[in-house]
C-alpha positions in Angstrom: -43.3 -38.5 24.2 -44.3 -41.7 22.4 -42.0 -42.3 19.4 -43.1 -45.6 18.0 -45.5 -48.6 18.2 -45.5 -52.3 17.3 -48.2 -54.9 17.2 -48.1 -58.6 16.6 -50.9 -61.2 16.2 -50.6 -64.5 14.5 -52.9 -64.9 11.5 -54.2 -68.3 12.8 -55.5 -66.5 15.9 -57.9 -64.6 13.6 -58.7 -67.5 11.1 -59.2 -70.5 13.4 -61.6 -71.1 16.3 -60.0 -72.1 19.6 -61.9 -73.4 22.6 -61.3 -73.2 26.4 -59.9 -76.4 27.8 -61.7 -75.8 31.2 -65.3 -75.1 30.1 -65.4 -75.6 26.3 -66.5 -72.1 25.3 -65.0 -70.4 22.2 -62.1 -68.1 23.2 -62.0 -64.4 22.5 -58.9 -62.4 21.5 -57.8 -59.7 23.9 -55.2 -57.1 23.1 -52.5 -56.3 25.7 -50.7 -53.0 25.3 -47.7 -51.9 27.3 -45.4 -48.9 27.0 -41.6 -49.5 27.1 -39.3 -46.7 27.9 -35.5 -46.6 27.4 -33.9 -48.7 30.0 -36.6 -51.4 30.1 -35.3 -54.9 29.4 -37.4 -55.5 26.3 -36.9 -52.0 24.9 -33.9 -52.9 22.6 -35.9 -55.7 20.9 -38.9 -53.5 20.3 -36.6 -50.6 19.1 -35.2 -52.9 16.3 -38.7 -53.7 15.1 -40.0 -50.2 15.0 -37.0 -48.0 13.9 -34.5 -48.3 11.2 -30.8 -47.8 11.9 -30.6 -44.2 10.7 -32.9 -42.8 13.4 -31.9 -42.4 17.0 -35.2 -42.6 19.0 -35.2 -42.1 22.7 -38.9 -42.0 23.4 -41.3 -44.7 24.6 -42.5 -47.5 22.4 -46.1 -48.9 22.6 -46.0 -52.7 22.2 -49.3 -54.5 21.6 -49.7 -58.3 21.7 -52.7 -60.6 21.7 -53.8 -63.4 24.0 -56.9 -65.6 24.4 -59.4 -65.1 27.1 -62.4 -67.3 27.9 -65.6 -65.2 28.2 -67.2 -67.6 30.8 -64.4 -68.8 33.1 -61.9 -65.9 32.4 -59.0 -68.3 31.8 -56.1 -66.7 29.9 -53.7 -68.4 27.5 -51.1 -67.4 24.9 -51.3 -68.5 21.3 -48.4 -70.9 21.8 -50.0 -72.5 24.8 -53.4 -72.7 23.0 -51.8 -74.5 19.9 -50.7 -77.3 22.2 -54.1 -77.4 23.9 -55.9 -77.6 20.6 -53.7 -80.5 19.5 -54.7 -82.4 22.7 -58.3 -81.5 22.3 -58.3 -82.9 18.7 -56.5 -86.1 19.8 -59.0 -86.7 22.6 -62.0 -85.7 20.6 -63.3 -83.3 23.3 -63.1 -79.6 24.1 -62.8 -80.0 27.8 -59.6 -81.7 29.1 
């Protein structure tokens, strides 16, 4: 029985354009969903986000996060990694590093 869900995506992922450092194509956003059950290492952190202190849930929690995927070379990066790559791309004046 699923008893909760959480999703997180930085606003900049939606507002800015990011480019692949390998081929230069514009990156697409891909959702990654996983289900946590009681006893999983990340369950306690997700439980705090989803439920208040008055409820005592013991069901699974669906956690959705976003990552970047290049449509042409299929390279995958997280938002934090891509922020650093974007800084280097801007400094060097090129999309391909």
